[in-house]
C-alpha positions in Angstrom: 111.2 127.3 64.3 109.4 127.6 67.7 107.6 124.3 66.9 110.9 122.6 66.2 112.5 123.9 69.4 109.4 122.7 71.4 109.7 119.2 69.9 113.4 119.0 70.6 112.9 120.2 74.2 110.0 117.8 74.8 112.1 114.9 73.3 115.0 115.7 75.6 112.8 115.8 78.6 111.2 112.4 77.7 114.6 110.8 77.0 116.2 112.1 80.1 113.2 111.0 82.2 113.6 107.4 80.9 117.1 107.2 82.3 116.4 108.3 85.8 116.1 105.9 88.7 113.7 106.9 91.5 115.1 105.8 94.8 113.7 105.6 98.3 115.2 104.1 101.4 113.9 103.0 104.7 115.7 102.0 107.8 115.5 101.1 111.5 116.3 104.4 113.3 117.5 102.5 116.4 120.4 100.9 114.6 123.9 102.2 114.8 125.1 101.8 111.2 128.7 102.6 112.1 129.1 99.1 113.6 128.8 97.5 110.1 132.1 97.0 108.4 131.8 93.7 106.6 129.1 92.1 104.3 128.2 88.9 102.5 125.4 88.0 100.2 122.3 86.4 101.6 121.8 83.5 99.2 118.3 82.4 100.3 116.8 85.8 99.5 118.9 86.2 96.3 117.7 82.8 95.0 114.1 84.0 95.2 114.7 86.9 92.9 112.9 86.2 89.6 115.5 87.3 87.1 118.1 85.5 85.1 121.2 84.2 86.9 123.3 86.4 84.6 121.4 89.5 85.8 121.7 88.4 89.4 125.5 88.2 88.9 125.5 91.7 87.4 123.5 93.1 90.3 125.7 91.4 92.9 128.9 92.5 91.3 127.6 96.1 91.2 126.6 96.0 94.8 129.9 94.5 95.8 131.8 97.2 93.9 129.7 100.0 95.5 130.0 98.7 99.0 133.8 98.2 98.6 134.1 101.8 97.3 132.3 102.9 100.5 134.9 101.1 102.6 133.1 97.9 103.4 134.8 94.5 103.2 133.3 91.3 101.8 133.7 88.6 104.5 132.9 85.0 105.3 132.0 86.2 108.8 130.1 89.4 108.0 128.3 92.0 110.2 125.5 92.3 107.7 124.0 90.3 104.9 122.9 91.7 101.6 119.8 90.4 99.8 118.0 91.5 96.7 114.4 91.3 95.3 113.1 92.4 91.9 109.8 93.0 90.3 108.7 94.5 87.0 105.5 95.6 85.3 104.5 96.8 81.9 103.6 100.5 81.7 102.0 102.6 78.9 102.2 106.3 78.6 99.7 108.1 76.2 100.4 111.7 75.4 98.2 113.9 73.2 100.0 116.8 71.7 97.5 119.4 70.4 99.9 121.9 68.9 97.2 123.5 66.9 99.6 125.4 64.7 98.2 126.6 61.4 99.0 129.0 58.8 97.1 132.1 58.0 97.0 135.8 58.7 95.3 137.7 61.4 92.2 136.7 63.4 89.5 134.6 62.0 88.9 131.1 60.8 91.9 129.0 59.9 91.2 125.8 58.1 94.5 124.2 59.2 94.0 125.0 62.9 94.2 121.8 65.0 95.6 119.7 62.2 98.6 118.8 64.3 97.0 116.5 66.8 99.6 113.9 67.7 99.0 111.0 70.0 102.2 109.4 71.3 102.0 105.9 72.8 105.0 104.7 74.7 105.1 101.2 76.2 107.9 100.1 78.4 108.8 97.9 81.3 109.3 99.5 84.7 111.7 97.6 86.9 112.1 97.8 90.7 115.2 96.6 92.5 115.1 96.1 96.3 118.4 95.9 98.2 118.1 94.7 101.7 120.8 94.9 104.5 120.2 92.5 107.3 121.9 92.4 110.7 123.5 89.0 110.7 123.5 88.6 114.5 119.9 89.7 115.0 118.6 88.3 111.7 116.6 91.5 111.2 116.2 93.9 108.2 117.9 97.1 109.1 118.0 99.0 105.8 116.2 98.7 102.5 116.8 100.7 99.4 114.3 100.6 96.5 115.1 101.8 93.0 112.5 102.1 90.2 113.0 103.0 86.6 112.4 102.2 83.0 114.0 99.1 81.5 114.6 98.4 77.8 115.6 95.3 75.9 119.2 96.2 75.4 122.5 94.7 74.4 124.6 93.3 77.2 126.8 96.4 77.7 123.8 98.8 78.0 122.0 96.3 80.3 125.1 96.2 82.6 125.4 99.9 82.6 121.7 100.3 83.5 122.1 97.8 86.4 125.2 99.7 87.7 123.2 102.9 87.5 120.3 101.4 89.5 122.7 100.0 92.2 124.8 103.1 92.5 121.7 105.3 93.0 120.3 102.9 95.6 123.6 102.4 97.5 124.2 106.2 97.5 121.5 106.3 100.2 123.5 104.0 102.5 124.3 104.4 105.4 121.5 106.7 106.5 122.6 110.3 107.1 125.7 110.0 104.8 123.9 110.3 101.4 126.0 111.9 98.7 
């Protein structure tokens, strides 16, 4: 029973860790972020992102929704421009599980000891999404959020949900000092 509980707990930890998005943000400390009220997408940067046009649309819709929820307005004459960049790489996790559980009584030699050596190999794609906020007037990067997490080949609905999760976690760090 202890073995079963350990396996279930380990599986839950692994599954939950696959869903997390690690986020870091960097920004220009000399910038007054309260002056930014409007935004537009920066097409030259977005066009360089090496993902499908469908995924670009999903990301841009998610960014737009998050910024509007924070009180920003999409505009043809914006205060800041929003760009994206993506990258991915294949990752492999190898875990050896030497449970070493055997059956027998008392101390001494146990012929089944160490028979439960399990090696788990998990291959996945790690994706990184960069969201850049650029001061339109100065044409300078003022804030960058970077989200990294596991990606899976998924159906459209799950892919869209994962993109929204990435964007929400990244945008939650903007503006600096007001993270929720």
